[in-house]
N, C-alpha and C positions, 0 to 999 in steps of 0.2 A: 505494500500499500503506500502511496505518495505521503510523507508528512504534512499535517496541517500547516498552511502559510505558504507551503512551497508553491510554486507556479504550476499550472495546469501542463501536463505533458502535450508535447504536438502530437495531434492527430497525424496517422498515417496519409502520406501523400499517394491519394487514389490513382493520379495520373500516372506515376512513376511504378505503382505496385496494384494494379486494377486487380490482380485476383486473391494477393495476401491481403489487401485492405478488407476484404470480405470474409475474410478468415479470423474468426474471433476465438473460437475453439474447435476441435476436431471434427464435432458434428458438421462444422460448415465445410471442414476440407473434405469430408465423404460425400458432401453435395456435388462435388465436382465431377466431370468425366475423367475416366483414367488416363484419356489423351492430353488432359491440361497439367497433369503432374509434373512432368519436365518444366514447363513455363513455372508451375509454382514454385519447385526447387530454385530456380534461376532467381525468382523474386525474393526467395528465403535469402540466398545467399548474400545477394546485395544488401538486402534490409539487416542482414546481420553486420555486414562489413561497415555499414553505415552508422548503425548504432552502437558499436563497441568503437569506433572511431571518436564518437562524443563522449563516451562514458570509461573505457578501457575496462580492462578486464581480460578473461582467458579468451583466446580468439582462435589458433589453427585449428584446436580439437574440434570445434562447433563447425568449422568449415567442413571439416574431414567427415561429418554424420550428416549432412544436408538431406540426402537421397534417403537415406537409411531413417531417419525422422519422419521423413513425409511419407515413407512407405510404410512403416509401421502403425502411425496414427490412422492412415488410411483403411489399412486393412483390418486392423483390430479395433474392438467397441472398447476405446479408452472413453473415460477411466475405469468401465467395468473391468475390463481384461486389464492386466497389469504389467506396466512396462517397467523394469527395475534397472535403472541406470548405474553404472560404475565409472570410478574417477568422473565425480560430477561435473567438471570442467567443459564436459562436452555437451551439455544441456542447454546452451544459450537457444537453440534452434527449437528444443522442445518446449522451452518456457516461452518462446514466441508464439507457438501455436495453440497454447493453452491457456490464453487469457491473461497473457502478460507481455502482449505486442506493445502497446503504446505506453508501458512502465518499464521497458527493458533498459532503456537509457539512464535508469537509476541503479542499475546492478551494483553491488558491493557500496552503495551510500547508506548513510543514516537512513533508516526507515524507507529504503528501497527495495529492489527485488534481490533475494539472495542470490549469492553467486553458486549455489551448489542445490541440489534438490531437496527441498525443506518441506515435511509434511503438514506442518501447519499454514504454509503459504498455500497450497493448492490440493486438492484431491488426485491431481494429475502426477503429483510427484509423491510416487507410492512407497518410497524409502527414501530418509535420509541419507545423503553421501556426504564423504569428505574424504576420510581415508579409501585406499582402493581396496580392490579384490573381495567385496562383500556381496557382491549383485547374486551370484549365483546362490550363496548359502540363504539369503532372503528371499529370492524368489522360490527355491525349493520349498522353505517353511510356509509361503503363502500358497504353494500349489497343494502341500500336504495339508494344510488346515481347510482350503477350499474343497477338496476332495471330501475330507471328514463332514463337511457342511453340505455334501450334496450338490455345490457350484459348480458350474461348467466353465466357468471363466478362465482364461487362457493367462499363463504367467511367461513372461520374455524377459530374460536378463540379457543386457546389451553390455560384454565388458570387452577392456581393450586400452589402448594408450598406456602400454607397460604392465597393466594390471594382471595380466596371465604368467609376470613373474614371480607372483606371490605365491607362497604356500597354501594359503585358505583358500585360493580357487580350486586347489586340486583336492583338498579335504573335502570341498561340497561336491565336485564330480564323482569322487569315489563314493561319495555316500548315495549322490542321485543315481548313479550308474548302476548300483549293487541292490536296490530296492525292490521289494516284490510285495505288492502290485509296483509297476513302475509308474514313474509320476509323470504327468503332461507338461515338459518343461521345454521351452526354447532357449538355447543360449547361443547369442548372435556373438561370435569372435571378431570385432574390427580390428583388425589387423594392419597397422599402420608402421611398425616397425619402431615405434616410437614412444616413450611417454614424456618427460620433459626433455632428457637428453635423448640419445640414439638407445634402444633396448640392447640388451646384452644378455650373454647365457647361449645354453645350448639350445632351449624351445625355440628362440629367435631363428638359430639357424635351419633349424626342422622346419619352420612356418615358411622359410623363405623358397620352400619346394613349393612351385605354385602351378601345378599341372590341373585343369578340369576333370571333374570326375561325375558329368550328368549322366555318361552312359552306363558307369558302373553303379549309380543309385536307381537306373532303371533295371538293371539285372537284379539290384538287390530287393527291390520291389516284388519283381516278377518271381524271383527265386521262393520268397516269403508265402506268394500267393500258391506255387505250386508244390512246396515241400511241406507246409504248414508249419507251427509253432515251434520255434528252436527249442523251448522247454520241454516238448513233448516229443519231438520228432527226430530221433537220430540223424536220419540223413540232412535233415536242416541244420541242426549243430555242427554237421561235417562242413557242409558248404559254407556255412557261416565262419567257420575259423579258417576256412581255404581264401574266402573272399577277403578278410581282414589282412591277412598276410600278402596277398596279391595286390590288394589296392594299397598297402603301404608302401609297394615299389615305386609308385607313381605319384602320391599325394600325403600331405601329413597328417594322416587319418588313423594310422594305427594305433597311438596313442590315444586318442577319444574313443575309438572301437574298443580296444581293449578294457576301457573303463565303463563301457556299458551304452555309451551314445551314438546313434546312428549320424554320423559325420556327412554335413554335405558341402560341396565347394573345393576349392577357391573360387568365388566369383566376385565380379567386380562391382565393389559397394558403390561406386557411382553412376552406374548402370541401372538406372530407376525400373526399366522394362525387364531386367533379370533379376533384380530384387523382388517385384512385383510376382512374377511368375514363380521363382523358389519359395517364396513366403506363402503363397497361395498353396502350392503343394504340401509344406510345411503343416499348414492348419490341417490337414485332413490325417496326418499321421499321428499316432499315439506313441508313449513313451517319450523318453529323453532325446532331445534333437540337440546337434551342434550345427548351425550355420556358420563358416568360415567365410569370412568377406575381406576384400583388400582394397584398403583407402589410402588416400593422401591427405596427410594432415597439412592444413592450410588451402586444400581444394578449392581452386576459382579465382585465388588472390596470389597472384604471381609471386610478390615478395615474400608472401608467407610460405609458400612452396619451396622458394629457395633459402629460406633462413627459418626452418621450422622451430629451431630451438629459441630464436631471437623474439618470433611471433606466438610463442606459446603462452605468453600473457605480455599484454602490452599496457602503456599510458595512453590517455587520450591523444589521436594522430588524425591528420589529415590523410585520407585514405587514398588522395592522388598523390599526394609525396611520399608516403609510408611512414614508419618510424623513422624518426631523427633522432641522433643522439645529442644531447645535451652538452654545449662544450664550456659551459660556467663551471668554476672549479666548484667542488662540493666537498663536504666534510667527510672521512671514510669511515663506512658503516663498520657496526662490529664484524660482517660477515667479513668484509675487507681486511679486517685486522687480524681474524683468524687466517684467513688466506696467507697473508704474508708471513705470519708468525710460522704458519706450518711448513713453508718453504725454508725460512730459517732455520729451524731446528732441523728439519730433513738434512741441511748441510750440515751442521753440528753433530748429528748423530744419525750415522748410518743403520740404525736397529728401527728408525721410526717406518711404520706402515699407516696407510691412510685408507680409510674404509668411508665408504658413502652407499645408504640404501637408495641408490636412483636420484640422489638431489646433488650432482656434481655442480651446477650452476648456483644452484639456491644455497647450498652450503659452502660454497667459496672453493670448490677444489679445483677448478679449471688450469689455473698456474700450475698447480701442484701435479695434476695428470700428465702434464706437457713436459714439465722438468722432471719428474720420477715417476715414469710410465711403469717401471716393473716395481713400483712400491704403491700405487695407486690401485684399489679393488672397488670397482662398482659391482655390487650383488644382486642388482635390480629392486623391485620393490618388495625386500625382504628384510625386513628389521630385525625379527628373530634369528634369522641366519646371519647378519651383518654383527650382532652381540656375541653370539656363540663362536664364529670364526676368529674375533679378536681375541676370546678366551682361548681359543685354541694355539693361537699365535703367541700368545703370553706363556703360554706353557712351554713354548721353547725358546724364550729368552727374546721375542721381539718386543718391540713397544709401540701397539698399534693404537692408532687415535680413531675414534669412530665420531665422525660429523654427522649431527644426525639434528631435524627438528625436535623440540621438545614434545609435542604431539604425535609425533612418530614413534618417539622412543617408548610412549606408552605399549605399542606393539611389542615391543620387544623386553617388556618388563620382567616377565618370568626369567627372561636369560638373564639379564641383568641380577637379577637375586641370585638364581640357582646356578649359572655357569660362572660368573665373575664373582659377586660378593661373597657368596660362600666359601670360594677357594682363594678368597683375598688375592687375585690376580692384577697384573699389572697392565690396567687398559684405562684411557684417557678418554672420557665422553664430552666432545665438545658440542653444546646443547644451544643450538639456535633457536631463535624466534621464543624464548622464555619469557612467560607474563604475557600480558595483552599483545595481542598481534593486532588485531583491527579488522580491516574489511573483506578477510575470509570468512569471518565468524566463528562460530563456537567450535565446529570441527578441527579447526586449525590452529586454536588460542592455546598458548602455554601456561596456563592457570594453575596448573595441578603438579608441577614438578618437583618445588621445594617439599610440598608435602610427602609426595611418593619417594622423593630421594631421602628425606631426612631420616625416615625410619628404617633405612635398611643399614646394618650393621657393616663395619670396614669402610664404608664410604666416606670420602672428603667432597664436602660440596660448598662450591665457592659462587659468589654473585658480584661482578665487576660494577664498579661506581662509576669508571671512564674508560678511556679507551687504553691509557699506558696500565691501567689496573689488569684490564682483560689480557694484554699479552703477558703482564707477570704472573697471572693467575694460571694460562695455559703453561706455562713453564713450570710453575710451582706443580701441577697437577702432571705433567709428563714426569717431573723428576720424583716425584713420591712414588714408593715401592707398594703400589697397591690401588684400588680402583677409586679414580677421581672424577668428578664433573664440574667443568665450567660452564654456568647457565648465562647466559646473555641474550639483550633484546633484539629485536627487529631495528635496523634502521641505524642513525649515527648517535653518537655519543654527546657530551657535552663540549667537547672540541680540546680536550687536554693533548699536547703535545706528547708525541710516544719515543721513549728513548730505543735506541738498534740493539741494545743488548738482551741477553735471555736471562734476565736476573729473575729469581724467586722470591717470594715471600714467606715469612715464617706461620707455619701452618697453624691456625687458631687464635692469632692474634690481629684484634680489630684496630682502628685507627680512629683517634679522638681528633673529629675536625675543627670541633669549635667547644671552648671552657665557658659553659654558662653558667645557670643558678636554676635551683627549684624543679625543673622537669627535663629530663634526659630523652633526646630524640635519637631512637636506636633503628638505624635506617639500612636496609638491605639492598644493594644492588642498584636499580635503575631510579630508586627512589631519593637516594641520597642528595643529588643537587635540589631537589625541590626542599629536602628537609633544612637543608644548609640555609635556605632564604628563609624560611619560616623561623628556623631556630634565631637568625641574625635579627628578626624583626621583633621576635619576644623576648631576646636574652636568654635564651634556652642552649644548654648543651646538645651538640650533634655528635654522633658517632657513625662513622662508616663500619658496619660490622663485619663486612668482607666475607667471614665464614659463616656459612649456614649451619655447617657440621663440621669440625668441632665448634662451638660456640666459646669466646674469651670469656671464660668463666671467673677468672680474677678482676678484669675489668668490670663486667656486670655487678659483681658484688662490693666492689670498691664505688661505684656510683649510688648504689642503693643505699650505701652510708651516707650520702652527702645530698642525695635528692629525694624530693617529697612524691615524685612519680616517675612512671616510664610511660614512653608511646614508642610501640613497635611498627615500622613502616616496611610493607613489602607489597612488591608486584605478582601478588600469588593470592590464593584462596587464604583467607585468616583461617581456616580449619585445618589445624594439623601442620600450619604452615612454621616458616621460621620463629614468628611471635609465639607462637607455642613452645616451641623450645625454649625460649627465654623465660616463659610461666614455668616451666618446668622445672628448669634450673633453680628458680628462686622457690619454687616449692620443695625442690630436694634439699637445697641448704637452710629450709625453714626461715626464709626472708620474707616478711609480708611488706608488699608496697602497693600502690594503685598503678595499675598497667591498662593502657588504651591500646588495643590492636588496631590499626589499619590495615586493611589488606581487601582483596577482592571479594565481593558477595559470595553467597552461598547458592550461585545459579550460575546457568550457561549465558553468557554475554551474547548479543545479538551482532551483527555485522555495523562495524562504522570505524571512523578513523581511530587510530590508538589515543591520540589527544580527548576525543568526545569520550572514549569508554573509562579514560582513566578519571577525566571530569566528574562522571556518572556515578563512579564508586568512590568519588571524594578523595580520590589521590593526586591532585594536581595541587598547585601551592595554595589556592582559595578553600580548596575542602579540607586539607591538611590544617590550615590555620583555624577554619570555622571548627573543626571536630575537636583541636585542642582546648580553643578558648570556651567552647562548651563544657568541656569537662572541668577546666580550671578558668572560669571566667574573670579571677584576679589577675590573671596573667597580664589581661589587657593593658592595664595602666603600667605594668612593668614596661612592657611591649612599647608602649607610646615615651616611656623615658628613654629605653635605649635607642629608638630611633631618633629622638632630638640629641642624646649624646654623640652618636656616629654622625651628625649633620654639624 
C-alpha cells in the first residue's frame, strides 16, 4: 500500500501498454487470446524496465522469467492454484500481474511494495521468500495439505537463480519423489546458470547439457499406457529403469528421474509457445513433475544480458543510458574494509582461506578471488556446507574466514555450534549486514545475531564502532586460536581513518570514549557514534563496549560503583542480546543498578531505509536522548549546563 500523504502513483500509459494496462489481475490476463501472450510479455518486459529504472531494485532475474510468469498465470487458476516462487527477487513481473502494477515503482520503499513475496501483501504471494531453496518444500507441504482436504488445486514451485545449489532443495526432492501416494507437484527449474554471481559446482556442469527430450517424453508416456503402472508391472519397472539410464546419456535428467520425478526438458524458457504447450501437457500428468527451462538473466535488456552480475540489483537509472557508475568520492563501506583486510592478511599469512556461500560481490570477495584464486572457495547457496567446510579446513591447520551475511548465517547455525564451537576450531566469521539492513525487509535483517552468537560457548563476538576498529577486530579474530565473529553493519561507517597495519585488540576490553557523570551509556557497535553525541549533550559517560563476548567485566563493575544507572545500546533485538549480557553479569556479581536496555523491538521490521528503521526503534540520536530523559528526567537540566559549558 502507498503511505498516506504520498503522491498518487502514475497510472500506466495505455498508449504504450495497450494490453498490460487492461491487466490488473491474472483473471484479466486469462481473458486474452493465447495469440496475444507474446505481445503481453513484451509489454511486461518494457514496463519492468521502466519501473525499476525509476525505483531501483532487483532487475536481471525478473527479466529472465517474463514469459514463464505470463504462461503460469495464464494456464493456472491463481490464486486458487498455488505458485511458490524461490529466490524472491525474480517476482517483480508476478507482482505487476497480481494487483501491484501501479505501485511497483514503490518497491523497497517505506510503506511501498515488498521486494520479495509477502503473504500479508497479496493472496497471490503464497509463501514468503527471502532465503533461497525453500520453494519445493513449501509447495510439497501445500500439496500434502490440499490432498488431505480433498482439494484439486495445483501446486507449482519455481526454483532457480542458483537455488538448486542448496541442499534443502534436494531434501525436498528426495521426500516428494519417494512418497506413496505420489504428490501432484510441478517443479519448474529456471536454469540461467546464475545466482548473483555465476553458479558453481558439479550440478551446474550437469545442467549445461541441453539436448531436447520431447521424443523421450512421448515414448515414456506411450510406454506407461502399454506396460501399465511401474509399481505393479515388472515389465514396466524394467523399461522405466532402462529409459532412465538411456535418457541420462542425452539430457541431465537421470538425477531427477532417480529421485522419482518425471523430467521434461530442457526447453527454451523464452519461447512462450513452447512453454504453453509443455505446461498444458504437464497439467494432465499425475505425480511429481520437473520442468527444466533454459533462460537468460536480464533477457530483453541488452546491457543487463551483457553484465548479469552488475544488473542483478540496481539503483534508479535511465534505461536509455543504463547504470552509470558514480564518480564522486565516497566513504568506504564496511564491506570494502573487509575486502581490503582479507587481501592484506592473505599476503601476510598463507594459511588464510576465504569462503563464501554464493555472495562474492555482496560480501566483498571479488578482489580476493582474483588475487588468490587457489585460496578462494565459493560453495554456492550452501551455508551449512560453508561452515562445516571451514571446520574441516581448520582441523588441518588452515585459517578459514567465512564471509557471510548475518541473515544467511542463521541457515548454518547448527554447523556453527556443532562443528565449529563444540570442537573449539579456529574459524573466523566475517558477518556482514549485521543489525538493521533496511530496504530488503525482514528476511534480510541481521537483527538476531548478537543474541544467537552470545549464547554459544567458546565464541568471541565483536562489534566495531568504526572503520579502523573493524579492521583491528578482523585481525583480532583471525589471530585468536578459536572461533570468533566480527559483526558489522551495511554501508559506510562514521569516517574514521584506517591504519594500514594488522594490529589486534586485547580480547574482552572495552574503550572509555567519554568520562561523564551519573549515567553510563554502554554502546555496542554501530550505535557508538550516536551514544557519543547524546553523552556529550547530557554530560554522561560513554563506553565503546567493542566485545559482546567476553564483556569487559572489570570496567562494568567499576562503573557500577560510580554511576546511578546504565543504558545499554545495540543494533540487535534486546531479547537475549548484548544488554542482556550486561544485566546477567551484574546479577552474577550481586550488583543492583537501574538499567535501561535500548535495542530493536521484539518484532520483524518491515522494509524501509536503515535510517527510518533505526528512528522507528528509537535508536537514532533523538530517540536515544528521549528514552534516557524519560527514565532520568533530571538529566535534562544537567545536559543544558553541559551544553552551555561546552559553548
